[in-house]
C-alpha positions in Angstrom: -0.2 0.2 0.2 2.0 3.4 -1.1 1.5 6.9 1.5 2.9 9.6 1.9 4.4 10.0 4.8 4.2 13.0 6.8 7.3 15.0 7.1 6.6 18.0 8.7 7.1 18.8 12.9 4.1 18.5 14.3 3.0 21.4 16.7 3.7 22.1 20.4 7.2 20.6 22.1 8.8 17.4 21.8 9.2 15.2 24.9 12.7 14.2 24.1 15.5 15.3 21.6 18.0 12.7 20.5 20.4 12.1 18.1 20.6 8.9 16.2 23.9 8.0 14.7 25.3 5.2 12.7 22.0 3.4 11.6 22.1 0.2 9.7 19.2 -0.7 8.3 18.5 -4.3 7.2 15.5 -5.5 5.8 14.1 -8.9 4.9 11.1 -9.6 2.3 8.4 -11.6 4.4 4.4 -12.5 3.1 2.1 -10.2 4.9 0.5 -13.0 6.6 3.5 -13.9 8.8 3.2 -10.5 10.0 -0.8 -10.5 10.3 -0.6 -13.7 12.2 1.5 -11.9 15.3 0.3 -8.0 15.4 -2.7 -6.9 17.6 -6.0 -6.1 17.1 -6.7 -2.7 15.1 -3.5 -2.8 13.1 -2.9 -3.9 9.5 0.5 -4.7 7.7 1.9 -2.3 5.1 3.1 -3.6 2.0 5.1 -2.2 -1.1 3.9 -3.9 -4.0 2.3 -6.5 -2.2 5.0 -7.4 0.1 6.0 -7.1 4.0 9.3 -6.8 5.0 10.9 -7.3 8.7 13.6 -5.2 10.0 16.7 -5.3 11.9 18.2 -1.6 12.7 21.3 -1.3 15.0 22.5 2.1 15.5 23.3 4.4 19.0 21.6 7.5 20.4 23.6 10.5 22.0 22.5 13.4 24.0 18.4 12.0 24.9 16.9 14.8 27.2 13.9 16.6 27.3 13.9 20.0 25.5 16.1 22.6 27.3 17.2 20.1 29.5 21.2 18.8 29.6 22.1 15.7 28.7 22.0 13.6 32.4 24.4 10.9 32.7 23.5 6.9 32.7 20.2 8.1 30.4 21.4 9.9 27.7 23.6 8.2 25.6 23.5 4.5 24.8 23.4 1.7 22.2 20.1 0.5 20.9 18.8 -2.1 17.9 15.7 -3.1 16.8 13.4 -5.5 14.9 10.5 -4.2 14.0 7.9 -4.0 10.9 5.7 -1.2 9.3 2.2 -1.1 9.7 -1.1 0.8 9.0 -4.8 1.7 10.2 -7.7 1.3 8.6 -5.7 2.4 5.0 -4.1 5.5 6.7 -1.5 6.5 9.2 1.6 4.6 8.4 4.3 3.5 10.7 6.5 1.6 12.5 5.7 -1.7 14.8 8.1 -2.8 16.9 8.6 -6.8 18.3 11.9 -5.7 20.4 13.9 -2.8 21.3 17.0 -3.8 22.9 19.1 -1.0 24.7 21.8 -0.7 26.8 20.8 2.1 29.2 18.4 0.2 32.6 17.1 3.6 32.8 16.0 3.8 29.1 14.0 0.6 28.9 12.3 1.7 31.9 11.0 4.9 31.0 10.3 4.3 27.4 8.6 0.8 28.7 6.5 3.0 31.2 5.7 5.9 28.8 5.4 4.7 25.8 4.5 1.1 26.1 7.5 -0.4 24.0 8.7 -3.4 24.7 12.0 -2.4 25.3 14.3 -4.7 27.0 17.7 -4.7 28.7 20.9 -6.0 26.7 24.3 -5.8 27.1 25.5 -3.9 23.4 28.9 -3.0 22.2 29.5 -0.8 19.4 33.1 0.5 17.7 33.0 2.5 14.6 36.2 2.3 13.1 37.1 4.9 9.7 38.7 2.6 6.8 39.0 5.5 5.0 34.8 5.4 5.6 32.7 4.4 8.9 32.6 0.4 9.3 30.4 -0.6 12.7 31.3 -3.4 14.7 27.7 -4.1 17.0 27.2 -7.1 19.2 24.3 -7.4 21.4 23.5 -9.9 24.0 20.3 -10.3 25.6 20.3 -12.7 28.2 22.4 -15.0 25.9 19.1 -15.7 24.0 18.3 -13.2 21.4 22.0 -12.0 20.1 23.2 -10.2 17.6 26.4 -10.1 15.8 27.4 -7.9 12.6 29.6 -5.4 11.0 27.9 -3.0 8.5 29.6 0.1 5.8 27.6 2.5 3.7 28.8 1.4 0.0 27.5 4.4 -2.0 26.8 8.3 -1.9 24.5 10.2 0.7 21.2 10.3 -1.5 18.0 11.0 0.9 15.3 8.3 0.0 12.7 9.4 -2.9 8.6 9.7 -2.4 7.2 6.1 -3.9 10.8 4.1 -3.4 10.7 0.8 -1.6 13.4 2.8 0.1 11.3 5.6 1.4 8.9 3.1 2.5 11.0 1.8 4.5 13.1 4.3 6.6 10.9 7.5 6.2 8.5 6.3 9.3 7.3 9.4 11.6 4.9 8.0 13.4 5.6 4.2 16.3 2.9 2.8 17.6 2.5 0.2 20.4 -0.1 -1.8 22.4 -1.0 -1.2 26.2 -2.8 -4.4 26.9 -6.1 -3.0 25.8 -5.7 0.1 23.2 -3.4 0.8 20.4 -0.9 4.2 20.7 0.7 6.2 19.3 3.5 9.0 19.4 5.3 11.0 16.2 8.5 11.6 15.9 9.9 13.9 13.6 13.8 14.6 11.7 14.8 15.6 8.7 15.2 13.0 6.1 17.5 10.2 6.4 21.1 10.7 5.0 20.5 7.8 3.2 23.3 5.2 1.8 23.5 1.8 0.2 25.1 -0.5 2.7 26.6 -4.0 3.2 26.0 -6.4 6.1 30.0 -8.5 6.0 31.0 -11.4 7.1 29.9 -13.0 10.3 26.6 -11.9 10.5 24.8 -13.9 13.8 21.7 -13.4 15.0 19.1 -15.1 17.3 17.1 -11.8 18.3 15.0 -11.6 15.2 13.2 -15.2 15.5 11.7 -14.1 19.2 9.8 -11.4 16.9 7.3 -14.7 16.3 8.6 -14.2 12.6 11.4 -16.0 10.9 14.0 -14.2 8.6 13.8 -16.0 5.2 17.3 -18.0 4.4 19.0 -16.7 0.9 19.6 -13.8 -0.2 21.1 -11.0 2.0 18.9 -8.3 3.2 18.8 -5.3 1.4 20.9 -3.0 3.1 21.2 1.1 3.8 23.3 3.4 6.5 23.0 6.5 7.5 25.8 8.9 9.6 23.1 11.0 11.9 20.1 12.4 12.6 18.4 15.1 15.3 15.2 13.5 15.9 12.1 14.7 18.4 10.2 12.2 19.6 6.5 13.5 20.8 3.8 12.7 23.4 2.0 9.1 23.2 -1.2 9.3 22.5 -4.3 6.6 21.9 -4.9 5.6 18.2 -7.4 7.1 16.2 -9.6 4.0 15.3 -10.3 3.0 11.5 -12.6 5.0 9.7 -16.5 3.2 9.1 -16.9 4.9 6.3 
């Protein structure tokens, strides 16, 4: 389903500001029915040319803080990796559905679970950035030894923001997140300038048991579609109860 994403900032102040750095975007095509089977009620799987996508996104955050306040030690800087897919509600409001978000900050995990009702988990994460001469990202994550990720990735192309109506735009330019609080669907807006997107390569040595925890197995076969973005300045807004689908 093709949507035009909202790329303007919402009115009012954001609840949080964050710098997202060294993002890897890795996507596998999957059958839409496999995604639909594990979504909560009231939300629909989003597809591009009839195909759904399962995503894995490792990155690091710097300077997480409320507007006009300084960064907080132990909270503001941490690494994260999320497993996600793409959804909409009744043919509108396209966004991201997170199966899991692993973070290296206990405070961030507790805060996001309480306020946004997102499935955050604490994990031991190490991330190193090498320049050879371009960025090469070495990322390691382990959640209780059962949900693990080991990957090394690097950009391979020129910086070219994704263009509307392309698969790249569908996968990365998302400005709404969804969560489920056990009774209701909730949303929160996100705003940032378009990603400085580059094609990327997932290097040898990729090991993953994290995606399997989503309930949707990533397919065997070709490597995932891979992209990289060096940095965006993101603003996160207050959570709200999602609108009900139109009955018209």
